[in-house]
C-alpha positions as CSV (number, residue, x, y, z in Angstrom):
1,M,-109.0,-4.2,-102.8
2,D,-108.7,-8.0,-103.1
3,T,-111.5,-9.3,-105.2
4,T,-110.2,-12.9,-105.6
5,L,-112.7,-14.1,-103.0
6,Q,-116.1,-12.5,-102.9
7,K,-117.9,-12.0,-99.7
8,K,-119.6,-15.2,-98.5
9,E,-123.4,-15.1,-98.3
10,K,-125.0,-15.9,-95.0
11,T,-127.3,-18.5,-96.7
12,A,-126.5,-21.0,-99.3
13,P,-127.6,-20.1,-102.9
14,V,-130.7,-21.8,-104.2
15,L,-129.6,-24.0,-107.1
16,D,-132.6,-24.2,-109.3
17,G,-132.9,-26.8,-112.0
18,L,-132.2,-30.4,-112.8
19,I,-128.4,-30.2,-113.1
20,H,-128.0,-29.1,-109.5
21,S,-130.3,-31.9,-108.2
22,E,-129.4,-34.7,-110.6
23,V,-130.0,-38.1,-109.4
24,S,-127.5,-40.0,-111.5
25,I,-125.3,-38.7,-114.3
26,S,-125.4,-42.0,-116.2
27,E,-129.2,-41.7,-116.3
28,I,-129.0,-38.5,-118.5
29,P,-129.8,-39.9,-122.0
30,M,-126.7,-38.6,-123.7
31,W,-125.4,-42.0,-124.7
32,Q,-125.6,-43.2,-128.3
33,L,-125.9,-46.6,-129.9
34,P,-122.8,-47.8,-131.7
35,G,-122.2,-46.0,-135.0
36,K,-124.4,-43.0,-134.0
37,G,-121.8,-41.0,-132.1
38,K,-120.4,-38.9,-135.0
39,V,-121.2,-35.2,-135.2
40,S,-122.6,-33.8,-138.5
41,P,-124.0,-30.4,-139.4
42,D,-127.4,-31.8,-138.6
43,T,-126.4,-33.4,-135.3
44,L,-124.4,-30.6,-133.6
45,S,-126.6,-31.1,-130.5
46,K,-129.7,-33.0,-129.5
47,V,-132.4,-32.1,-126.9
48,V,-133.5,-34.9,-124.6
49,T,-135.9,-34.9,-121.7
50,R,-135.5,-35.9,-118.1
51,V,-138.3,-36.4,-115.6
52,M,-137.6,-35.1,-112.1
53,E,-139.7,-34.7,-109.0
54,R,-139.9,-31.3,-107.3
55,D,-142.2,-30.7,-104.4
56,G,-143.8,-34.1,-105.0
57,V,-144.8,-33.2,-108.6
58,P,-143.1,-34.9,-111.6
59,R,-142.0,-32.5,-114.3
60,K,-140.0,-32.8,-117.5
61,V,-136.9,-30.8,-118.1
62,E,-135.1,-30.4,-121.4
63,I,-131.4,-30.9,-121.5
64,E,-129.4,-30.1,-124.6
65,I,-126.5,-32.4,-125.3
66,M,-123.6,-30.6,-127.0
67,P,-120.7,-32.9,-127.9
68,S,-117.2,-32.0,-129.0
69,A,-117.0,-31.7,-132.7
70,K,-113.8,-33.7,-132.7
71,W,-114.8,-36.6,-130.4
72,G,-118.6,-36.7,-131.0
73,Y,-121.3,-38.1,-128.7
74,P,-120.6,-40.6,-126.0
75,T,-121.6,-44.2,-127.0
76,V,-122.6,-47.3,-125.1
77,L,-118.9,-48.2,-124.8
78,D,-118.3,-44.9,-123.1
79,L,-121.2,-45.6,-120.8
80,E,-119.5,-48.8,-119.8
81,Y,-116.2,-47.0,-119.0
82,F,-118.2,-44.3,-117.1
83,R,-119.8,-47.0,-115.0
84,A,-116.3,-48.4,-114.3
85,F,-115.3,-44.9,-113.3
86,E,-118.2,-44.6,-111.0
87,R,-117.2,-48.0,-109.5
88,A,-113.8,-46.6,-108.8
89,L,-115.3,-43.6,-107.1
90,T,-117.5,-45.9,-105.0
91,M,-114.6,-48.0,-103.9
92,M,-112.7,-44.9,-102.7
93,W,-115.8,-43.5,-100.9
94,E,-116.3,-46.8,-99.1
95,R,-112.6,-46.9,-98.1
96,E,-112.2,-43.3,-97.0
97,G,-115.7,-42.1,-96.2
98,V,-115.8,-39.2,-98.6
99,M,-116.2,-38.9,-102.4
100,P,-112.9,-37.6,-103.9
101,D,-113.0,-34.6,-106.2
102,V,-109.8,-35.9,-107.9
103,L,-109.5,-39.5,-109.0
104,R,-106.1,-40.9,-110.2
105,I,-106.4,-44.2,-112.0
106,S,-104.5,-46.1,-114.7
107,G,-106.1,-47.1,-117.9
108,R,-105.4,-50.7,-117.0
109,E,-107.3,-50.4,-113.7
110,L,-110.3,-48.8,-115.5
111,I,-110.4,-51.5,-118.1
112,R,-110.3,-54.3,-115.5
113,L,-113.2,-52.6,-113.7
114,T,-115.3,-53.3,-116.9
115,G,-114.4,-57.0,-116.7
116,R,-112.2,-56.8,-119.8
117,T,-108.5,-57.7,-120.3
118,P,-106.3,-54.7,-120.8
119,N,-104.5,-54.2,-124.2
120,G,-103.3,-51.4,-126.4
121,D,-106.7,-50.9,-128.2
122,R,-108.6,-50.6,-124.9
123,Q,-106.0,-48.2,-123.5
124,Q,-106.9,-46.0,-126.5
125,E,-110.6,-46.5,-125.8
126,V,-110.1,-45.2,-122.3
127,R,-108.3,-42.1,-123.5
128,E,-111.0,-41.4,-126.1
129,F,-113.7,-41.9,-123.4
130,L,-112.1,-39.3,-121.2
131,D,-111.6,-36.9,-124.0
132,R,-115.2,-37.3,-125.2
133,L,-116.6,-36.7,-121.7
134,S,-114.4,-33.8,-121.0
135,G,-115.5,-32.1,-124.2
136,L,-119.2,-32.7,-123.6
137,V,-121.5,-29.8,-122.5
138,L,-124.9,-30.4,-120.8
139,Q,-127.1,-27.4,-121.1
140,E,-130.4,-27.2,-119.2
141,H,-133.3,-25.2,-120.5
142,R,-135.8,-24.1,-117.9
143,K,-137.9,-21.3,-116.5
144,N,-136.9,-19.6,-113.3
145,A,-139.2,-18.6,-110.4
146,K,-140.3,-15.5,-112.2
147,G,-141.3,-17.4,-115.3
148,R,-138.3,-16.2,-117.3
149,R,-136.2,-18.5,-119.5
150,A,-133.0,-19.7,-117.9
151,E,-130.1,-21.8,-119.1
152,T,-127.3,-23.6,-117.3
153,G,-124.3,-25.2,-119.1
154,V,-121.9,-27.5,-117.3
155,H,-119.1,-30.0,-117.9
156,I,-118.9,-33.3,-116.0
157,F,-115.1,-33.3,-115.7
158,E,-113.3,-30.0,-114.9
159,R,-109.8,-31.2,-115.8
160,I,-108.0,-34.3,-117.1
161,D,-104.3,-34.8,-116.8
162,R,-102.5,-37.9,-118.1
163,E,-99.0,-39.2,-118.3
164,E,-97.4,-42.3,-119.9
165,M,-96.4,-44.7,-117.2
166,S,-93.1,-45.7,-118.8
167,V,-91.4,-45.7,-122.2
168,G,-89.5,-48.3,-124.1
169,D,-90.7,-51.4,-122.3
170,R,-93.6,-53.8,-122.4
171,S,-95.8,-51.2,-120.6
172,E,-95.5,-48.8,-123.5
173,G,-98.8,-47.2,-124.3
174,Q,-100.1,-47.4,-120.8
175,W,-101.3,-44.2,-119.2
176,T,-102.2,-42.9,-115.8
177,H,-105.1,-40.5,-115.7
178,Q,-106.0,-37.8,-113.1
179,I,-109.6,-36.7,-113.4
180,R,-111.0,-33.7,-111.5
181,L,-114.8,-33.7,-111.2
182,A,-116.7,-30.6,-111.9
183,D,-117.7,-28.8,-108.7
184,W,-121.4,-29.2,-109.2
185,Y,-121.0,-33.0,-109.8
186,W,-118.7,-33.5,-106.8
187,A,-120.9,-31.4,-104.6
188,N,-124.0,-33.4,-105.6
189,L,-122.2,-36.7,-104.9
190,N,-121.1,-35.6,-101.4
191,N,-124.5,-34.1,-100.6
192,F,-126.2,-37.3,-101.7
193,H,-128.2,-35.5,-104.5
194,C,-126.4,-37.8,-106.9
195,H,-126.1,-41.5,-106.4
196,I,-124.3,-44.2,-108.3
197,Q,-126.6,-46.8,-109.8
198,D,-126.5,-50.4,-108.8
199,Q,-123.6,-52.0,-110.7
200,R,-124.5,-55.7,-110.5
201,I,-127.5,-55.5,-112.9
202,F,-125.8,-53.3,-115.4
203,W,-122.8,-55.6,-115.9
204,A,-125.2,-58.5,-116.4
205,L,-126.8,-56.9,-119.4
206,Q,-125.8,-58.0,-122.9
207,R,-127.4,-55.8,-125.5
208,D,-126.5,-52.2,-126.1
209,L,-130.1,-51.1,-126.3
210,T,-130.9,-52.9,-123.0
211,K,-128.1,-50.9,-121.3
212,L,-129.6,-47.6,-122.5
213,L,-133.1,-48.6,-121.6
214,Y,-132.0,-49.8,-118.2
215,Q,-130.4,-46.4,-117.4
216,H,-133.5,-44.6,-118.7
217,L,-136.1,-46.6,-116.8
218,H,-134.1,-46.3,-113.5
219,A,-134.9,-42.6,-113.5
220,L,-138.6,-43.0,-114.7
221,F,-139.3,-45.7,-112.1
222,R,-137.8,-43.6,-109.3
223,V,-140.1,-40.7,-110.0
224,G,-143.2,-42.9,-110.6
225,R,-142.4,-45.3,-107.7
226,G,-142.3,-48.2,-110.0
227,A,-144.6,-47.1,-112.8
228,A,-143.6,-45.2,-115.9
229,S,-144.7,-44.2,-119.4
230,E,-143.3,-42.3,-122.3
231,S,-144.2,-41.5,-125.9
232,Y,-142.4,-43.5,-128.5
233,A,-141.2,-40.2,-130.1
234,E,-139.5,-39.1,-126.8
235,L,-138.0,-42.6,-126.3
236,S,-136.6,-42.6,-129.8
237,M,-134.9,-39.3,-129.2
238,N,-133.6,-40.2,-125.7
239,L,-132.2,-43.5,-126.8
240,S,-131.0,-42.5,-130.3
241,L,-133.4,-45.0,-131.9
242,K,-134.5,-44.9,-135.6
243,R,-138.1,-43.8,-135.4
244,L,-140.4,-46.3,-137.1
245,R,-144.0,-45.9,-138.0
246,A,-145.7,-49.3,-138.0
247,I,-146.6,-50.7,-134.6
248,S,-145.3,-54.2,-135.6
249,Q,-141.9,-52.7,-136.5
250,I,-141.7,-50.8,-133.2
251,R,-142.5,-54.0,-131.3
252,R,-139.7,-55.8,-133.1
253,Q,-137.3,-53.0,-132.4
254,L,-138.0,-52.8,-128.6
255,K,-138.9,-56.5,-127.8
256,P,-135.3,-58.0,-127.4
257,A,-134.2,-55.3,-124.9
258,H,-137.4,-55.6,-123.0
259,D,-137.2,-59.4,-122.9
260,E,-133.8,-59.2,-121.3
261,L,-135.0,-56.8,-118.6
262,L,-138.1,-59.0,-118.0
263,K,-135.8,-62.1,-117.6
264,L,-133.8,-60.2,-114.9
265,G,-136.9,-59.1,-113.2
266,F,-136.1,-55.4,-113.6
267,I,-139.4,-54.8,-115.3
268,G,-142.6,-56.7,-114.5
269,K,-144.4,-56.0,-117.7
270,W,-144.6,-53.5,-120.6
271,S,-147.0,-52.6,-123.3
272,L,-147.1,-50.5,-126.5
273,E,-150.3,-48.6,-127.0
274,L,-151.9,-46.0,-129.3
275,M,-152.0,-42.7,-127.5
276,P,-155.5,-41.4,-126.8
277,S,-156.5,-38.5,-129.1
278,Q,-153.4,-39.0,-131.2
279,T,-153.1,-40.5,-134.7
280,K,-150.2,-42.8,-135.4
281,E,-148.5,-41.9,-132.1
282,Y,-147.7,-44.5,-129.6
283,I,-146.9,-44.7,-125.9
284,I,-144.9,-47.3,-123.9
285,V,-146.1,-48.2,-120.4
286,W,-143.9,-50.0,-117.9
287,E,-144.3,-51.5,-114.5
288,A,-141.2,-52.2,-112.4
289,G,-140.3,-55.8,-111.5
290,P,-139.1,-57.2,-108.1
291,T,-135.4,-56.6,-109.0
292,W,-135.9,-52.9,-109.4
293,H,-138.0,-52.7,-106.1
294,E,-135.1,-54.4,-104.3
295,V,-132.6,-52.0,-105.7
296,Y,-134.8,-49.0,-104.8
297,R,-135.3,-50.3,-101.3
298,H,-131.5,-50.7,-100.9
299,E,-130.9,-47.1,-102.2
300,R,-133.4,-45.7,-99.7
301,E,-132.0,-47.6,-96.8
302,K,-128.5,-46.5,-97.7
303,L,-129.5,-42.9,-98.0
304,Q,-131.3,-43.0,-94.6
305,E,-128.3,-44.6,-93.0
306,I,-126.1,-41.8,-94.4
307,E,-128.5,-39.1,-93.2
308,R,-128.6,-40.6,-89.7
309,G,-124.9,-41.0,-89.3
310,P,-122.2,-38.3,-89.0
311,V,-121.0,-36.9,-92.3
312,R,-117.3,-36.3,-92.6
313,E,-116.0,-32.9,-93.8
314,V,-114.4,-33.2,-97.2
315,I,-111.0,-32.0,-96.1
316,V,-111.0,-32.2,-92.3
317,Q,-113.6,-31.2,-89.7
318,Q,-112.8,-27.6,-88.7
319,E,-110.9,-27.2,-85.5
320,D,-111.4,-24.6,-82.9
321,T,-108.2,-22.6,-83.2
322,T,-108.8,-21.0,-79.9
323,K,-107.9,-24.3,-78.3
324,L,-104.5,-24.7,-80.0
325,S,-102.7,-24.0,-76.8
326,L,-104.0,-27.3,-75.5
327,D,-103.1,-29.4,-78.5
328,I,-99.9,-31.4,-79.1
329,R,-98.4,-33.4,-81.9
330,E,-96.0,-36.2,-81.1
331,E,-94.3,-36.5,-84.4
332,T,-92.9,-34.1,-86.9
333,E,-95.2,-33.4,-89.8
334,D,-94.1,-34.8,-93.2
335,R,-93.5,-31.8,-95.4
336,A,-93.9,-33.8,-98.6
337,Y,-97.3,-35.1,-97.5
338,A,-98.4,-31.6,-96.5
339,L,-97.4,-30.3,-100.0
340,K,-99.2,-33.2,-101.6
341,E,-102.4,-32.3,-99.6
342,I,-102.3,-28.8,-101.1
343,Y,-101.6,-30.0,-104.6
344,D,-104.5,-32.5,-104.3
345,F,-106.7,-29.6,-103.3
346,V,-105.8,-27.2,-106.1
347,G,-105.8,-30.1,-108.6
348,Y,-102.5,-29.6,-110.4
349,H,-98.7,-29.3,-109.8
350,D,-97.5,-25.8,-110.7
351,Q,-93.9,-25.2,-109.7
352,A,-94.4,-21.5,-109.8
353,Y,-96.6,-21.7,-106.7
354,E,-94.3,-24.2,-104.8
355,P,-92.3,-21.6,-102.9
356,F,-95.5,-20.1,-101.6
357,W,-96.9,-23.4,-100.6
358,R,-93.7,-24.2,-98.7
359,K,-94.0,-20.9,-96.9
360,V,-97.6,-21.8,-96.0
361,I,-96.4,-25.2,-94.5
362,D,-93.7,-23.5,-92.5
363,S,-96.0,-20.7,-91.2
364,F,-99.3,-22.4,-90.4
365,S,-100.2,-25.5,-88.3
366,R,-101.9,-28.3,-90.1
367,S,-105.4,-27.6,-88.6
368,I,-105.2,-23.9,-89.8
369,R,-104.2,-25.0,-93.3
370,H,-107.1,-27.4,-93.4
371,R,-109.5,-24.8,-92.0
372,V,-108.5,-22.3,-94.7
373,M,-108.8,-24.9,-97.5
374,A,-112.2,-25.9,-96.2
375,E,-113.3,-22.3,-96.3
376,V,-112.1,-21.9,-99.9
377,R,-113.8,-25.1,-100.9
378,E,-117.1,-24.0,-99.4
379,L,-116.8,-20.7,-101.3
380,A,-116.1,-22.7,-104.5
381,L,-119.2,-24.9,-104.0
382,S,-121.3,-21.8,-103.3
383,R,-120.0,-20.4,-106.6
384,C,-118.5,-17.3,-104.8
385,I,-115.1,-17.7,-106.5
386,R,-114.4,-16.2,-109.8
387,T,-110.8,-17.4,-110.3
388,T,-108.7,-20.6,-110.1
389,R,-108.5,-22.6,-106.8
390,A,-104.8,-22.0,-106.6
391,R,-105.2,-18.2,-106.7
392,A,-108.1,-18.3,-104.4
393,L,-106.1,-20.3,-101.9
394,V,-103.1,-18.0,-102.2
395,A,-105.4,-15.0,-101.4
396,A,-107.0,-16.8,-98.4
397,F,-103.6,-17.7,-96.9
398,Q,-102.3,-14.2,-97.4
399,R,-105.3,-12.8,-95.5
400,E,-104.8,-15.4,-92.8
401,G,-101.2,-14.5,-92.4
402,K,-102.0,-10.9,-92.1
403,K,-104.7,-11.5,-89.6
404,Q,-102.3,-13.6,-87.5
405,K,-99.7,-10.9,-87.9
406,L,-97.1,-13.4,-89.0
407,E,-93.6,-12.3,-90.1
408,G,-93.4,-11.9,-93.8
409,W,-97.2,-11.9,-94.4
410,G,-97.8,-8.2,-94.7
411,G,-98.9,-7.6,-91.1
412,Q,-97.0,-6.6,-88.0
413,A,-94.0,-8.9,-87.4
414,R,-94.7,-11.7,-85.1
415,K,-93.2,-15.1,-84.6
416,V,-94.6,-18.0,-86.6
417,L,-97.3,-19.9,-84.7
418,P,-95.9,-22.0,-81.9
419,D,-94.8,-25.5,-82.8
420,Y,-97.0,-27.6,-80.5
421,S,-95.4,-30.8,-81.7
422,R,-92.3,-30.0,-79.6
423,R,-94.2,-28.9,-76.4
424,A,-93.5,-30.9,-73.3
425,P,-96.2,-32.8,-71.4
426,S,-98.5,-30.9,-69.1
427,S,-97.6,-30.5,-65.4
428,K,-100.1,-33.2,-64.6
429,G,-98.0,-35.7,-66.5
430,R,-100.4,-36.4,-69.3
431,F,-100.8,-35.1,-72.8
432,P,-103.9,-33.1,-73.9
433,N,-106.1,-34.5,-76.6
434,K,-104.5,-34.5,-80.1
435,M,-105.7,-32.0,-82.6
436,E,-105.9,-34.6,-85.4
């Protein structure tokens, strides 16, 4: 019995919790101020809070940030590179209409997207940023529908491959990075649960604390429709601030970052107040400014436009294979490109699988290959796969070959599917519609 792919459920699984409905990854308060990213026995993890809206009711969810012992917590510098990474994703999405699950980008390109000039030190910063994010675990603590405690732990990046671009010349030390997004992150992006924050305001910010506060307030304002509040104790934990006691010290600590956001119009006003019924505990209250309202309006309009328009399938819209007899291709398929499509899907180049992939290309038309890959991807997103994508895809093609009774695929011998690219025009003197 083949257990590589489990039986697909008729309904999509209910994904409970913040991680599966996250609005923006950069808004999770996992970023540290400079000098505070190292891990010690006392800082193996930290628990932060995120406010999310469910059924119209705001609620707080705890997320435990568990960094790599070697690389430590991500810092503001890593946040800047992450925003550049998001910008690269956005550029590809705008060009191709879908969010890629694998992004191949050079360190030089990523550095330039931050507005900096590439050099050897910054190439090293990019490598450390990717290592730090790949080693980070986000673990959500919540209660399920039955009131029982539940936890979910995820990575942001599933896999990172890199290679040196060349050796022994002036480009020595430059690397190309291939980053595969974790399935939950990629799925949220393509289902518009995740969005990428407005880039223009972020790159206009100067202070490190302002950048962290900007990320944090984005989420709070969205839930509160432009109004937000948080205790100073929670804010200190979320933004990795030194917790002070005197109100005058707290004002001096927070004022420069708030002044910068006030100047940009991102916040309209803010206040630091003593919490009712609390002794020596303070609360910060914010009101959004015109700049945030403009960004929020733009986000809503863009989301509505996406929801109204057609959404492209991630691989290719599934074709009706019963109509293959009416389809025609006018040029010979590029085998190298077909092989690249498969490797882009599985996420890595394993020569051990290459003979099998070539057999797949020779045995199946492009539309059938795309349909099988789409089915495997859907199973992966529904968390019905308990193995690697490559093995899952091998099993799926084996079943498809047996179902089609193709020669060499375990079923009754039959010729390989007809090659419609060589079929003559119809008797009416015109070609049917193309399959692709």
